[in-house]
C-alpha positions in Angstrom: 43.1 -115.2 -27.9 41.1 -118.0 -30.7 41.1 -116.8 -34.1 37.4 -116.6 -34.0 38.0 -113.9 -31.0 40.7 -112.1 -32.7 38.4 -111.6 -36.0 36.1 -109.9 -34.4 38.5 -107.5 -31.7 39.5 -106.9 -35.5 36.0 -105.9 -36.5 35.5 -103.6 -33.6 38.5 -102.0 -33.6 37.8 -101.3 -37.2 34.4 -100.3 -36.4 35.8 -97.2 -34.3 38.4 -96.6 -36.2 35.5 -95.8 -39.0 33.0 -93.8 -36.7 35.7 -91.4 -35.4 37.1 -90.6 -39.2 33.9 -90.1 -40.0 33.4 -87.4 -37.2 36.1 -85.9 -37.6 38.4 -86.3 -40.9 41.9 -85.6 -41.5 43.0 -83.2 -43.7 45.5 -83.2 -46.6 46.5 -84.6 -50.1 45.7 -87.7 -49.1 42.2 -87.1 -47.8 39.4 -88.8 -50.0 36.2 -87.7 -47.8 36.9 -91.9 -46.5 35.4 -93.4 -49.8 37.0 -96.7 -51.0 38.2 -96.2 -53.9 37.1 -99.8 -55.9 33.6 -99.4 -55.2 31.9 -102.2 -53.1 30.7 -105.2 -55.3 27.0 -105.4 -54.5 26.2 -109.3 -55.7 29.0 -111.0 -54.4 27.8 -112.9 -51.3 31.0 -112.1 -49.9 32.5 -108.8 -50.2 33.1 -107.1 -45.9 30.1 -105.2 -45.2 27.4 -105.2 -42.9 24.2 -107.0 -43.7 21.2 -109.1 -42.6 19.1 -111.1 -45.1 16.4 -113.9 -44.6 17.2 -117.0 -46.9 14.5 -119.0 -48.8 16.1 -122.2 -50.0 14.7 -123.8 -52.9 17.1 -126.7 -53.6 20.0 -128.7 -51.3 21.2 -128.3 -47.7 18.5 -129.5 -46.1 18.0 -126.2 -45.1 13.9 -124.0 -45.9 14.5 -120.9 -44.1 17.7 -119.5 -43.4 19.0 -116.1 -41.8 22.6 -114.2 -42.8 24.4 -111.7 -41.8 27.2 -110.4 -42.1 29.9 -108.0 -40.2 32.5 -106.0 -41.9 34.1 -102.9 -43.9 36.2 -101.9 -46.0 38.5 -99.0 -44.2 41.2 -97.3 -45.7 44.4 -95.6 -44.3 45.8 -94.6 -46.6 45.6 -92.8 -49.8 46.8 -90.3 -52.5 48.0 -89.2 -56.1 50.5 -91.2 -58.8 52.2 -89.9 -61.4 49.6 -91.0 -64.3 46.7 -88.2 -62.4 45.2 -91.0 -60.5 44.3 -92.4 -56.3 46.0 -95.3 -55.2 44.6 -95.8 -51.2 45.9 -99.0 -48.8 43.5 -100.1 -46.5 42.7 -102.9 -44.4 39.1 -105.5 -44.6 37.9 -107.3 -41.8 34.4 -109.3 -42.4 32.8 -112.2 -41.1 29.1 -114.5 -42.4 27.5 -116.1 -40.7 24.2 -118.3 -41.0 21.9 -119.5 -39.1 18.8 -122.1 -39.5 15.7 -121.1 -38.7 13.7 -124.4 -38.8 15.5 -125.2 -35.5 13.8 -124.0 -32.1 17.2 -121.6 -31.2 18.0 -120.9 -34.5 21.6 -123.2 -34.5 25.1 -121.9 -36.4 25.2 -123.5 -39.2 28.2 -121.9 -40.2 30.6 -118.8 -40.0 33.4 -117.7 -42.3 36.2 -114.9 -40.9 37.7 -113.3 -43.6 40.7 -110.3 -43.6 42.1 -109.4 -45.8 45.0 -106.3 -46.8 43.7 -104.3 -50.1 45.4 -101.8 -52.6 43.7 -100.0 -54.9 43.5 -97.7 -57.7 41.2 -95.7 -59.8 41.7 -93.8 -62.6 37.9 -92.8 -64.5 36.4 -94.3 -65.7 39.1 -97.6 -64.3 39.2 -99.0 -61.1 41.6 -101.7 -59.9 41.8 -103.6 -56.6 44.2 -106.0 -55.2 44.5 -108.2 -51.7 46.2 -110.8 -49.8 43.5 -112.0 -47.8 42.9 -115.2 -45.2 39.4 -117.1 -45.2 38.5 -119.7 -42.3 35.4 -121.5 -42.1 33.6 -123.0 -39.0 30.8 -124.8 -37.9 28.6 -124.0 -35.4 28.7 -126.1 -32.0 25.1 -126.4 -32.5 24.5 -128.3 -35.7 27.2 -130.6 -34.4 26.1 -131.4 -31.4 22.4 -132.5 -33.3 23.5 -134.5 -36.3 27.1 -136.4 -36.8 28.5 -134.4 -39.7 32.2 -134.2 -39.6 34.1 -130.9 -39.1 36.5 -129.7 -41.7 39.6 -127.4 -41.5 39.2 -125.5 -44.5 41.4 -122.0 -44.3 43.4 -120.4 -47.0 45.1 -117.2 -47.8 45.1 -115.7 -51.2 46.0 -113.1 -53.9 43.6 -111.5 -56.5 43.2 -109.3 -58.5 39.8 -106.9 -59.8 40.3 -104.6 -62.0 36.7 -102.6 -63.1 35.3 -100.2 -65.7 33.0 -97.6 -65.2 30.9 -96.5 -68.1 28.6 -92.9 -68.2 28.2 -93.6 -63.9 25.4 -95.9 -64.5 26.9 -99.3 -66.0 29.8 -101.0 -64.5 31.7 -104.6 -65.2 34.6 -105.9 -63.6 36.8 -108.8 -63.4 39.5 -110.5 -62.3 40.5 -113.9 -60.9 42.4 -115.2 -57.6 45.1 -117.7 -56.3 44.8 -119.4 -53.0 48.2 -121.1 -51.2 49.0 -122.2 -48.3 46.1 -124.0 -48.1 43.7 -126.8 -45.9 42.7 -129.5 -47.1 46.1 -129.4 -48.8 43.8 -131.2 -51.9 42.1 -127.1 -52.4 42.6 -126.6 -55.7 44.2 -123.0 -56.1 42.4 -121.1 -58.9 39.1 -119.2 -59.3 37.9 -116.1 -61.4 35.6 -114.1 -60.7 33.2 -111.1 -62.7 29.8 -109.2 -63.1 28.4 -106.6 -64.1 25.8 -103.1 -62.4 23.4 -101.5 -63.6 22.5 -97.6 -61.8 19.8 -96.2 -62.4 20.6 -92.8 -63.7 17.6 -90.9 -61.9 17.3 -90.4 -58.5 14.0 -90.2 -56.7 12.7 -89.4 -52.9 14.6 -85.7 -52.3 17.3 -87.6 -54.7 18.0 -90.0 -51.6 16.5 -93.5 -53.5 18.1 -95.4 -56.6 17.0 -98.2 -57.9 20.4 -100.7 -58.7 20.9 -104.6 -60.3 24.3 -106.7 -59.9 25.2 -109.8 -61.3 27.9 -111.5 -60.1 29.7 -115.1 -61.2 32.4 -117.0 -59.9 34.1 -120.2 -61.2 36.6 -121.9 -59.3 39.1 -124.8 -60.6 37.9 -127.0 -56.5 34.2 -126.9 -58.6 34.9 -128.0 -62.1 35.1 -124.1 -63.4 31.2 -124.2 -62.6 29.6 -121.0 -62.3 28.5 -120.0 -58.6 25.4 -117.2 -60.0 24.7 -114.5 -57.5 22.1 -111.6 -58.7 21.0 -109.0 -56.9 18.0 -106.1 -57.4 16.6 -103.1 -55.1 17.5 -99.7 -54.1 20.0 -97.7 -52.6 19.6 -95.2 -50.6 21.9 -92.2 -49.4 21.2 -89.5 -46.8 23.8 -87.8 -45.1 21.8 -88.1 -41.9 22.1 -92.1 -41.6 25.5 -92.9 -40.0 25.7 -95.1 -43.6 27.3 -93.8 -46.5 24.8 -96.0 -48.3 21.8 -98.3 -47.5 20.8 -100.5 -49.8 17.1 -102.8 -49.9 17.6 -106.1 -52.1 16.1 -109.2 -53.2 18.3 -111.5 -54.7 19.1 -115.1 -56.2 22.1 -117.4 -55.8 22.4 -120.7 -57.8 26.0 -123.2 -57.4 27.7 -124.5 -54.9 27.4 -122.7 -51.8 28.9 -119.7 -50.5 29.5 -121.3 -46.7 32.9 -122.1 -46.5 32.2 -125.4 -44.4 29.8 -127.2 -47.2 31.6 -125.8 -50.4 30.8 -129.2 -51.9 27.2 -128.9 -51.7 25.1 -127.1 -54.8 22.6 -125.1 -53.4 19.6 -122.6 -54.4 18.0 -119.8 -52.6 16.5 -116.2 -52.8 16.8 -113.3 -50.4 15.6 -110.9 -49.0 17.9 -107.9 -47.0 19.5 -104.7 -46.1 23.2 -104.1 -46.5 25.1 -101.4 -44.9 28.0 -99.5 -46.2 30.2 -96.9 -44.5 
């Protein structure tokens, strides 16, 4: 079984596990209603979740109209109280991120990134934290290889990262952290990176308290790119309803500027606008 199929198998298991746990939640002190103690980063282009987005490139990559999809989720399998009065949680993350060129007749697959992680989270209001060990690998689309002379790059690494977050009155959140990549391919890939950002959630809800305006900004700086910023901005609405299978649906517009988040093209400077739907269990 190759790595791509392995990842899809992992994600399929996670989806059905998450659905089952949502339908029949376990009881006991370790149950936390299936919620992640470390909330998703809404402007992070590589946070594991389900999404479908249209991207309009204004610079770089030789692209114009692109579709970006992701399949994945963070699913906790154990959480409990801590002596300090907070809670801790262990889980698993798995995700696939893929981009397609909409200006080709067959909407050619350009790049797919796979992430599998083991996260441990901690939360004690208003603080939360997340530490992960994860694997990422990137693969170029076969259609792109067939119609171009681009070289396939064997790009993968394992990394450990830490993120800390602080919530201010439940309407403003800021976070920051860093990561170190080990077992890197290519071997000259530089290991260090930082990440930080903020999110704003409107204190008022609309349309039967189901719709909440939100906005976020995420910044990454990598040693590999001479610490130049990768800027990701996102704004839109959360739709929260017990009638949907997802905990939240986000309808967001976005802006990205910096080195490409797509692993096979990480050396390219790009800029794009986006419109998409994002789903969280």
